[in-house]
Residue, then its C-alpha position, 0 to 999 in steps of 0.5 A: m609613211t614609207s615611199q614603198q608604202l605611197h607606192t603600193m597606195t598608188l599602184h591600188k589606185v591604178i589598179l582601182h580606176a584602171t578596172s573600170s576603163l579596161v572593161r570597156i576597152l576590151h569589150r570594144s576591141e574584139s580583133q585584139k583578142d589575144q592581146k587583150k588577155v595578155y593585158f588582162l593577165s598581167f593586171v590580174q598579176a599586178s591585181c593579186h600581187f596587192a591583194t595582200t594588203n587590200p582583199l577588196q582588189a582580189e574581190l574586185c579581180a573576181r568579178l572582172y573574171k566573171d565578166f570576161q568569161l576568160q578561156s579556160e586556159f587562164w581558168g588554173g593560175f588565176l583562180l589559185a591566184l585568186k584564192s591564195f590573196a583571198g585568205m583561205e588558208e589551204h593556199k597561202s602564198v609562197i612566192s615573193t622575190w626580187e624577180q615577182d617585183q619587177h614582173v608585177v611593176a611591169a604588169a602594172q605599166h603595161i595596164l598604163k600603156a593600155l589606159v594611157a592609148s586609149k580614146t576614151v580616158s579623160d585628159d586629167l586621167r591620161k595625165t594622172l597615168l603618166d606620172i604614175e607610170t613615172q613612179l613605177s618607171a622608179i621603183y622598177t630601176v631601184n629594184e634592178r640595183k637590188g637585184s644586182a647588189i644581191n646577185q653580187l653578193e651571192m657571187q662573194l659569198k660563193c667565193a669565199e664558201d669555196k676558199i673554206i672549202r679548200l682551207e677545210a681540206s687541207p691539213s690543219i695549218t697553224l701560224d707556225s707552219n704556215p702564215s699566209e693560209s692561217s691569216e686566210c681563214l680569218k680574211v675570209v671571216g671577215e669577208i663572210q661577217t661583211l657580206t653577212q651584215t649588209l644582207e642583213s641591212f636589206s628589209v628580208d620580209e618580203n625577199w626568200k633570196q636574201k634569206e637564202l642568202l644569210q642562211r649560206a652566210n651563216s653555215i659557212l661562218q660556222v665552218a670558219m668557226s670550227r676552224l677558227e677553234e682547232e686553231l685557238v686551242h693549237i696554238l694555246v696547248q702547242l706554243k704554251q711557255y713554262f718557266e723552270p721551276v729554278y728561274m724562282s730563287f727562293h732555297s732557303n737553309r732557315v725554313d729546312m730545320v726540324y725538331d731533330d736539326l735543332f740540335q746539332s751545330g749545322e743550324d748556326d749556318q748564317i741565313d741567305e737573305a737574298s733567298r727572301n726577296s720576292i721575286g714579282s717578275t713576269v712570263d710569258l706563258v704563250n710565244p708571244a708571237v702568236l698573241q696579236y693572231l690569238k687576238s684576232i682569233a678572240k676578235a673574229m668569233f666574239g664578232s660572229k657571235y660565238r664567244q661562249e665558245f671561244r670562252q669555253v677552248f680558252i678557259t679548258s686550254r690555259r686550265d689544262a695547262l696550269a693542272e700539267y704545272f701543278v704537276t711539275l711543282e708537286m702539287e698533288k691534292i691532297s685532303t684534309e684528312d690526310v694532311l692531318k694525318l702526316d708526320c712531322h717529315c712529310l708534313d715539313r717536305e708538304i709545307k715546303k712544296w706549298i711554299r714555293a708552289m705559291k711565291i710561283i703560283v701568285g707572284v708569277y704564273f698567275v701575274g702573266e696568266k691575267q696578263l695573257c687574259k687581258h692581253i687576248l681579250g681586254d678588248f671586250g670590257s670584264f670579259y677577261q677578268c671572268c676568264f682569269s677568275e674561272v681558269s684559276q679560282s679552283f687551283m687557288l682553292h686547291l693552294l688555300n685548302f692545304g694552307e687551312a688544314v696545314a693551320m687547324g693540326t696540332h702543333t709542335p714548337e718545331k713547326l713553328f718554322r714553316l708555319l711563320d714561313m707560311y703567314e709570310v708568304l701570304e703577307h707578301l703575296a697579298m696585295d698581289v692577290d687583291i690586285l689579281f681578284f680585286e673583281e667582284i668575282g674574285s672577291f670568294v678567293r679574296a675573302e678565304f685568302h685573308k681569312l687563311i692569313r688570320n688562322l696562321a697567325e693565331t696558330v703562329k702565336s699559340t705555338f710561340l707560346a706553348f714553346r715558352n712554356a714548355v721551356t720551363t716545364k720540361p722535367s729531367k730524372t737523369p743528369l746530363p753526362q760529362g756536364g756538357v751543354h744540354h740539348v734543351t740549351k741548344y735546342v731553345m738557344n737555336y731556336i730562338m736565334t732561327l726565329t729571328e729572322y722573322g723579328d718583324t711577322l712576330n713583333l707584329l704577332l706578339v705584340d700583345e702577348s710581351s711578357t714583362d722585362p727581365a730585371g736588369s733589362k730596363h737599364d738596357t739603353l738598346s731600343p729593340s729591347l723594348c721590341p715584343m720579342a725582346c720581351q719574350f726572348r729574355s722571358i724564354t731565357t730567364n725560364l730556361e735558366s730556372n730549367l738549367i738550375n733544377k738539372s744542375k741539382l741531379y748531379k751530386d757532384v756540387a763541383l760538376q753542378h756549377f761545370f753544368m752552368m759555366n758550360n750552358i751559360y756560356y753556350m747562351v752568352q756565346k749564341v746571343k754573342c755571335s747572332d742577331l739575338s745581340h739587339f734583342f738582348g742587349d750589353c747589360w744582358l750579356r755582362q750580367h750573364t758573361a759575369n755568371y758564367q765566369r762566377q759558375a767557373r770560379c766556383y767551380e774552381r774552389v770546390t774542385w782544386g781548393s780542396l787539392l791545394s789545401i793539402i801542401k798549402d804552406d801554413s806553417i811559419s816554421s820551416c821544421v817541418s817531418q820528412k814522415t809529414l812532407e811525404k804524406r802530403f804529397k802522396r795524399f796531393s798526388t792520390a787526390f790529384g790522380e782521382v780530380y784527373k780520372i773524372q774530369t778528363g771525363w768531362r767535356i767542354s765543346d768550346p775550345q775557348l772556354r776549354d782553353d781558358l778553364q784549363i790555363s785558370v787552373s793551371q795557373k793556381v796549381v801548378h804554380a802552388y806546387s811549383t812553390y811546394t815543391g820548390k822549397n820540400s824537395s831536398n827536404i824529401a825522397e825523390k820517389y815520394i814527387k811522383y810529378t813533375v811541374d811540366d807532368l802536372q802542367s801536362y795532365i791538366l792539358d788532358l782535362f775536360q776533353g770528354s774522354p776519361k783517363s787513367l793516370h797510371y799510365y803517366h806515372k814515373k818509373 
């Protein structure tokens, strides 16, 4: 039983004992009529106060009134009190204040004093009454102190209210413009929170004053919270920070290739390895100077039970900032249907923007966003994780949806590089995504992210195998003019050379697709040649050689067939020798194919120059060759050489070294034979039949294989 309940029971007993004594006092003392009325009224007030817990007391008061026949001046108030505390529904008490409590206690004390002074009260009862009077004095003191505390709280609340009104009347104040006033708002909120907690610590069941002060405090607090919301929005909008896109260094030549570019020599440029490195940096998305202030705002709003209001403002502001940055990165929303309709070049451009956005948004921006959420809201448990997820999830799914649309589209070989870039950037960011969205609320994003990685892996494999098969099945009906390097050879070799930049990825994805190693590679001792990519590359070049053989047969000139094969195999050898392809093909392959193009060169020389040299071949042991025969031979040689010159100046060897080597080889054979034959027979034939000097012949051979047809009549001696 509480102290208050004990006091209440005690007062009940006092009033019950006092009833009969007070009746006797009032009957005997007619001379003290006015004082009796005062005492009786006080007694009635005390009785009515405690009648709320003891309806019998109200009935007793009614009987007393009937006995004493009070004057009509007391009738109205007393009857109303009796009816109210007797439980009549149409009259219920609404007065229950500290002042009333004090008045009731004072009334009871008056009654006790009157009883103690009465001569009719026994000594035992007087002693009991004196003890009760002491207890009532203690109750009065406690209530007086409580009333003083409430008055003090009311004054403090008024002071806080004045401060809030002053702040509301001023223009919008922010930390960057007036730190003192911004801090003042937080101080006032702290004061109101303290006042509210103090008021709530009192019992409010019987004190309307405390209820009134609590309502006022909550109203003032609501105004202060609105002010803090404005501050929060202003800071998050005006003091947000962006980093320039150039901050991210991932310009890569390798991803700028499309189908047409692979036919050109420019794609042979080396790839900047530094561009492949991850950034892995974090940035401040809001000015660091205001982070502590934002944290204080969060603490104030959370402590005032305005958690959801803070959440709504924070998430909305951060979403808007992220949406603005998406616009900066040119990442507009595009539907799956629209992605599937994009042509090759437009899709290539969109994928490049997507790759860049993924690296910036996931690798840097989201890391900074979660760091911001944790710094401001980390003291509130998992709340910061929920806020981060709500800010980032829709944007992350937007990026993933684009990737899914690309993965499901039709894929020609030239798209493989972009697909590999997409796959690699996702693989590289996988750990970041798992960390950023490790909570249960982020499980859907994680699942969608890894699903896209799997889909892209399958798309990469199917696209690569489609390319490998296409190398064999590309038919030709028309031979390539000039017998130069076929565009298919350029395309295939540049294609696989570029793929070496994705070696680790392709070795992982193609591990189950490895074809049988081509013949001869088993003697290679280089371990990289045993990897899946090495097997695939050798299979591709084997298919390419078969394709080239078929294309060479389109030439009617057998010499041009060998010339064509020499050109193309030499190109393949140089691509392998001068790039990372050498690690996949190995020295054995290089030796075999070097011997192959050299064999094709010898076959060309034999077919072209063998018949011509046979004209001036000295197959006679006797030196007696008729002049007519010599004239005929020189004429035939000149005519044949002129025909070769006219045709083969139009043939083309793009590589200067190969062209020089072949010209030297031809010159050594032809010029040497011609010089020997001319020197031996020049005295037996007229000079007019010898159209070319040795120097002329040497010069004419240097005109061969330039890809520009010429006629020898411009060079005939006059």
